[in-house]
N, CA, C and O of each residue as an XYZ file, in Angstrom:
276
protein
N      60.720    -34.192    -16.983
C      61.610    -34.969    -16.149
C      60.814    -35.610    -15.016
O      60.005    -34.945    -14.368
N      61.039    -36.881    -14.782
C      60.335    -37.618    -13.737
C      60.936    -37.280    -12.377
O      62.157    -37.312    -12.220
N      60.100    -36.958    -11.391
C      60.634    -36.651    -10.063
C      61.238    -37.894     -9.416
O      60.805    -39.014     -9.687
N      62.222    -37.693     -8.576
C      62.864    -38.800     -7.874
C      61.878    -39.425     -6.892
O      61.021    -38.728     -6.349
N      61.990    -40.733     -6.659
C      61.129    -41.367     -5.653
C      61.371    -40.758     -4.275
O      62.475    -40.307     -3.971
N      60.349    -40.752     -3.461
C      60.415    -40.182     -2.106
C      59.968    -41.254     -1.125
O      58.857    -41.774     -1.229
N      60.828    -41.581     -0.179
C      60.524    -42.598      0.833
C      60.318    -41.915      2.165
O      61.203    -41.206      2.644
N      59.155    -42.119      2.772
C      58.853    -41.594      4.094
C      59.031    -42.717      5.100
O      58.392    -43.763      4.984
N      59.903    -42.509      6.095
C      60.171    -43.574      7.068
C      59.650    -43.245      8.464
O      59.591    -44.127      9.321
N      59.276    -42.002      8.704
C      58.686    -41.635      9.995
C      57.180    -41.634      9.837
O      56.644    -41.052      8.893
N      56.502    -42.286     10.765
C      55.064    -42.484     10.606
C      54.859    -43.662      9.675
O      55.694    -44.566      9.647
N      53.788    -43.682      8.921
C      53.578    -44.791      7.991
C      54.633    -44.764      6.883
O      54.858    -43.728      6.257
N      55.268    -45.891      6.650
C      56.281    -45.978      5.603
C      55.589    -45.974      4.248
O      54.762    -46.838      3.959
N      55.936    -44.991      3.420
C      55.341    -44.892      2.091
C      56.422    -44.605      1.062
O      57.433    -43.971      1.363
N      56.196    -45.078     -0.146
C      57.091    -44.803     -1.259
C      56.271    -44.091     -2.323
O      55.304    -44.635     -2.856
N      56.679    -42.864     -2.619
C      55.957    -42.052     -3.592
C      56.819    -41.925     -4.839
O      57.978    -41.518     -4.761
N      56.254    -42.274     -5.985
C      56.955    -42.173     -7.255
C      56.135    -41.285     -8.190
O      55.113    -40.727     -7.792
N      56.587    -41.164     -9.410
C      55.839    -40.397    -10.402
C      54.479    -41.001    -10.697
O      53.586    -40.316    -11.197
N      54.315    -42.295    -10.385
C      53.043    -42.988    -10.603
C      52.111    -42.900     -9.405
O      50.984    -43.391     -9.467
N      52.553    -42.290     -8.327
C      51.731    -42.177     -7.128
C      52.344    -42.934     -5.964
O      53.537    -43.239     -5.965
N      51.527    -43.233     -4.983
C      51.982    -43.948     -3.789
C      51.962    -45.441     -4.081
O      50.941    -45.993     -4.491
N      53.117    -46.096     -3.861
C      53.196    -47.544     -4.071
C      52.899    -48.261     -2.767
O      53.388    -47.850     -1.714
N      52.110    -49.322     -2.814
C      51.835    -50.077     -1.594
C      53.071    -50.861     -1.160
O      53.726    -51.508     -1.977
N      53.375    -50.798      0.113
C      54.481    -51.570      0.686
C      53.869    -52.598      1.614
O      53.490    -52.287      2.744
N      53.777    -53.822      1.129
C      53.055    -54.884      1.820
C      53.546    -55.232      3.206
O      53.062    -54.679      4.194
N      54.484    -56.127      3.293
C      54.852    -56.709      4.578
C      55.780    -55.805      5.383
O      56.390    -54.877      4.851
N      55.868    -56.093      6.650
C      56.752    -55.349      7.542
C      58.203    -55.555      7.122
O      58.996    -54.613      7.141
N      58.553    -56.785      6.741
C      59.930    -57.065      6.343
C      60.283    -56.339      5.052
O      61.424    -55.906      4.890
N      59.355    -56.199      4.151
C      59.598    -55.451      2.920
C      59.876    -53.993      3.248
O      60.805    -53.398      2.702
N      59.082    -53.418      4.130
C      59.296    -52.026      4.534
C      60.626    -51.864      5.258
O      61.353    -50.899      5.022
N      60.945    -52.811      6.141
C      62.204    -52.749      6.885
C      63.401    -52.837      5.946
O      64.359    -52.078      6.092
N      63.356    -53.752      4.986
C      64.464    -53.915      4.042
C      64.626    -52.672      3.179
O      65.747    -52.209      2.967
N      63.531    -52.132      2.683
C      63.585    -50.947      1.839
C      64.158    -49.757      2.608
O      65.001    -49.030      2.081
N      63.714    -49.554      3.834
C      64.227    -48.451      4.658
C      65.706    -48.660      4.966
O      66.491    -47.714      4.891
N      66.091    -49.868      5.307
C      67.489    -50.151      5.627
C      68.380    -49.887      4.419
O      69.438    -49.271      4.550
N      67.959    -50.349      3.244
C      68.744    -50.140      2.029
C      68.816    -48.657      1.660
O      69.864    -48.173      1.231
N      67.724    -47.951      1.824
C      67.694    -46.528      1.472
C      68.554    -45.689      2.411
O      69.152    -44.699      1.989
N      68.619    -46.075      3.667
C      69.344    -45.281      4.659
C      70.783    -45.726      4.865
O      71.534    -45.056      5.573
N      71.183    -46.838      4.267
C      72.559    -47.310      4.436
C      73.519    -46.403      3.682
O      73.157    -45.794      2.675
N      74.734    -46.322      4.175
C      75.735    -45.428      3.588
C      76.316    -45.975      2.284
O      76.911    -45.226      1.509
N      76.150    -47.250      2.042
C      76.728    -47.858      0.838
C      76.055    -49.189      0.544
O      74.971    -49.473      1.053
N      76.699    -49.994     -0.273
C      76.123    -51.300     -0.611
C      75.962    -52.179      0.632
O      76.746    -52.092      1.578
N      74.941    -53.017      0.608
C      74.667    -53.938      1.714
C      74.777    -55.361      1.175
O      74.167    -55.692      0.157
N      75.544    -56.192      1.847
C      75.697    -57.583      1.438
C      74.374    -58.318      1.629
O      73.674    -58.118      2.621
N      74.045    -59.169      0.665
C      72.799    -59.934      0.764
C      72.767    -60.776      2.032
O      71.722    -60.904      2.670
N      73.905    -61.348      2.396
C      73.963    -62.192      3.594
C      73.627    -61.390      4.850
O      72.934    -61.885      5.739
N      74.117    -60.155      4.921
C      73.842    -59.311      6.089
C      72.354    -58.968      6.165
O      71.754    -59.018      7.239
N      71.768    -58.622      5.027
C      70.342    -58.290      5.004
C      69.497    -59.519      5.319
O      68.507    -59.436      6.047
N      69.892    -60.647      4.770
C      69.175    -61.895      5.019
C      69.212    -62.256      6.505
O      68.193    -62.629      7.086
N      70.400    -62.140      7.115
C      70.540    -62.486      8.528
C      69.744    -61.525      9.408
O      69.195    -61.926     10.434
N      69.684    -60.258      9.005
C      68.966    -59.264      9.800
C      67.455    -59.549      9.823
O      66.801    -59.355     10.848
N      66.909    -60.008      8.695
C      65.464    -60.208      8.602
C      65.012    -61.615      8.967
O      63.910    -61.801      9.485
N      65.856    -62.600      8.701
C      65.518    -64.000      9.004
C      66.721    -64.636      9.656
O      67.834    -64.524      9.142
N      66.521    -65.299     10.775
C      67.646    -65.893     11.486
C      68.153    -67.162     10.804
O      69.299    -67.551     11.024
N      67.344    -67.807      9.994
C      67.787    -69.026      9.305
C      67.112    -69.131      7.946
O      66.023    -68.595      7.741
N      67.743    -69.800      7.049
C      67.182    -70.084      5.714
C      66.579    -68.848      5.059
O      65.505    -68.918      4.461
N      67.259    -67.735      5.170
C      66.692    -66.503      4.656
C      67.027    -66.186      3.220
O      66.462    -65.248      2.659
N      67.926    -66.933      2.600
C      68.363    -66.595      1.238
C      67.200    -66.613      0.245
O      67.061    -65.693     -0.561
N      66.377    -67.637      0.297
C      65.218    -67.727     -0.600
C      64.221    -66.615     -0.293
O      63.679    -65.990     -1.204
N      63.984    -66.373      0.990
C      63.065    -65.301      1.385
C      63.581    -63.944      0.922
O      62.801    -63.101      0.478
N      64.886    -63.729      1.023
C      65.471    -62.465      0.588
C      65.319    -62.291     -0.917
O      65.020    -61.190     -1.380
N      65.516    -63.340     -1.676
C      65.362    -63.267     -3.128
C      63.940    -62.840     -3.489
O      63.750    -62.003     -4.372
N      62.948    -63.406     -2.814
C      61.552    -63.038     -3.069
C      61.285    -61.589     -2.661
O      60.566    -60.868     -3.353
N      61.862    -61.170     -1.544
C      61.667    -59.804     -1.056
C      62.277    -58.790     -2.016
O      61.652    -57.774     -2.318
N      63.487    -59.050     -2.498
C      64.123    -58.140     -3.432
C      63.361    -58.062     -4.745
O      63.327    -57.010     -5.382
N      62.751    -59.166     -5.152
C      61.906    -59.161     -6.352
C      60.711    -58.224     -6.158
O      60.343    -57.484     -7.070
N      60.108    -58.259     -4.966
C      58.963    -57.390     -4.673
C      59.379    -55.921     -4.678
O      58.626    -55.063     -5.139
N      60.576    -55.629     -4.166
C      61.061    -54.250     -4.129
C      61.252    -53.714     -5.545
O      60.933    -52.559     -5.823
N      61.775    -54.556     -6.441
C      61.985    -54.111     -7.818
C      60.674    -53.757     -8.440
O      60.630    -53.357     -9.603
């Protein structure tokens, strides 16, 4: 059985999976991943986009979510 992923948010943000430690590039990628992991439920794309980019964030959010996958 593959162990569940482990996200460390205190200190250096790291994501540990069965394949090892995954690199988390940009600050916004780390912020989005932590926000999604710690949220109590689903997060609207518009809310996440507005939180990370004040304008024209929809395209940036699409690219960021692709990186997270």
